[in-house]
N, C-alpha and C positions, 0 to 999 in steps of 0.2 A: 118659160119653163118657171112654174111657181116655186117661191122658195121659202124657208123659215130660218131664222138664227136662234141656235141654242147658245145661251150666255150663262156659262156654267160656274159656280162656286165664287161670284164675285160677291163674297161676304166678308164681313168684319175680321172674325178669326183667321180668314185666310189671306186678306189682303190688306189690312190695316196694320201700320207699325205696331201697335199694341195686341195685334191679334196672336194666338196660342198656336197656330198650325204654322210650320215652317218648312213643309215640303213644296211649296209653290214659290215663295218670295223669302229670300234671306232676310232676316231683320233689319240689316244695315245695308240691303241692296239698292244702290243709287238708281238702279233702274226702276224702281217702283213707280216713280211718278210717270215715266214713259208708258210703262205698262197700263196704268190708270187712263191716261190721255188716249192711247191706242183702244182700250175697250170703249170708252166713251165716245170716241168718232164713229167706232163700228155700231154702236147700238142706235147712235142719233143717225147714221145713214141708213141703217135698216128701217127706222121709223118714218124717215123722210121719204123713202121710197116703197112705202106699204108693205115691207116686208115683216110678217109677224115676229115679235120678239118672245121667245120662250126661256123664263128664268130658272134654272136648275140650281137648287141648294142642297147641301147634305146637312142634315140634323138629326139628332138622336133624343130620345125621351130623357128626361132627367133620371140620373143613376144608370143610364146606358144598358136599360134592359132589352133594346132592340139593336143592341151593338154586337156583332161577332168578335169573338177574341181569338180566332183561329189564324191570325195572321199580326205581325208586328205593327203594322200601319194602325189597325184598329184599337190595338191594346195600347198603343201610344195615344190616339186620340182621347181613348177613356182615361188614361192616367193624367192627361193634360188637362182635362175638364172642358175641352173646346166643343164647340158648335152643338150645345145643348139647347133644345125647345125652350123659347121663353126667355133666353139670355141675349146679351148685346152681341155676343161673339157669332151667334147663328143668324143674326139680321144680315140684309143685305148692304154692302158699302154704299153710303148715301148716293154717291155721285153715279152710282151703276144700278140702281135700285130699278124695280119694274114700276111702270105706271099703271094706276088704276085700270084695272079691265083687262091688263095683259096676263097671260097664262103664267103659273108657278108651279114647278113641280118639284117635289122633296123626295129624296132617295136616302138609303143607308148603307148602300154598298157601292164598290168601285164603278161599275156599270150603272149609269142613271137609268137605264130602259128596265133594270132587273126588278120585278116586282113594285113597278109604278105605273102610272098611266101616260108617261110619256109617250109612248108609241101612239095612243088614242089622241092625245092632245097634237101631234104632229099631223095625224091623218084628218083631223077636223080642220087645219089651215089648207089642205089639199097640196101641200108640197111636194114636191119629186126631188128637190135639191135642198141639202142642209148646210148652212153655213155653222160652224161650230167653233167655239172659243172659251178659253176659261182656264182655270188652274186646278191642278197641276196638268200639264201636258201630258206627262207619262201616266198619269191616273185617269182622272175621269174624262178628260178630253179624248186620249187613247182608246179607253174602253168604249167610250161613246161612239166615236169614230167607226170603230171595228163593226159594233152592233149594227149601227145604221147602214153600213156597207153591207153586211150579210142580209139586212133586210131589203136591199135593193136600193136605197137611196143614193143620189149622186150627192157625194160628200165633198165639202171643202173646209180645210181647217186654217183659221187665220193666225198665222205663226206669230205675228207681233202682238196680239191679243192675247197669247197665252205664255206660261212661265212656269219653270221649275226652279227651286232653290240653288240647284247644280247646273250651269249652262250646258254641259255636255250631255245630260241626260235630256233636256230640251231639244238639242240638235239630234239626238239619237232617235228620240220619238217621232220628231218629223220626218226624219228620213225613212223610218220604219213604214209610218203611214203614207209615205208618198206614192207607193204602189196601190193604196186603196183609196186615196181621197187626193184633190187638188190642194197642194200647199200654197196659200195666197198670203198677200199682205191686206191690211185694212184697206188701204187705198184701192187694191185691185178688186176687193170684195165689194166695196162700195160703188165703184164704177160697173162692175157687172151687174149689180142691183139696179142702177140707174138705166143702165143699157135695157135691162129685161123690162123696166116699167115703160121706157119709151116705146118698145117694141110692141107692147100690150094696148096702147093708145090707138 
């Protein structure tokens, strides 16, 4: 089964201690390093096993002309000054940044498939299974996993490479998604990728 990895919102404003977004990782969360390490192992494991990595980022034009203000989440983003194109905060966190030649998709809604070319990018990989991880679990990951499931993809969400600022929301999101996707760890996901690579030889 051909697979692809969607690595979502591993950006400075979302993941760096000095970042402006706090819905994914609390400012003083001691688990930040564990999350970064898990995401790094996941991305490295995908690359080692020939699984395409698609990096998904959220970013808005300066002044937020393309940012909806119909909900508190986006109003708060605009108020904070976060993830503006051309600014450090919208850039990928260095340890998790895409390599040259890897696909990058930018979006401006909770659903990373909405009004983007993400579906087309995934289709070009030939993948039927999508591994998904990122921040925050209950926003971009959950929206993306639901949409991918509706499109007919076999979805796996890598729980230890996802995060919310409030752990109970992370747990609730994974429990909700468990009927739509496999909930796996980084180690399990990489082992699955490796087994699939061996079977294709």
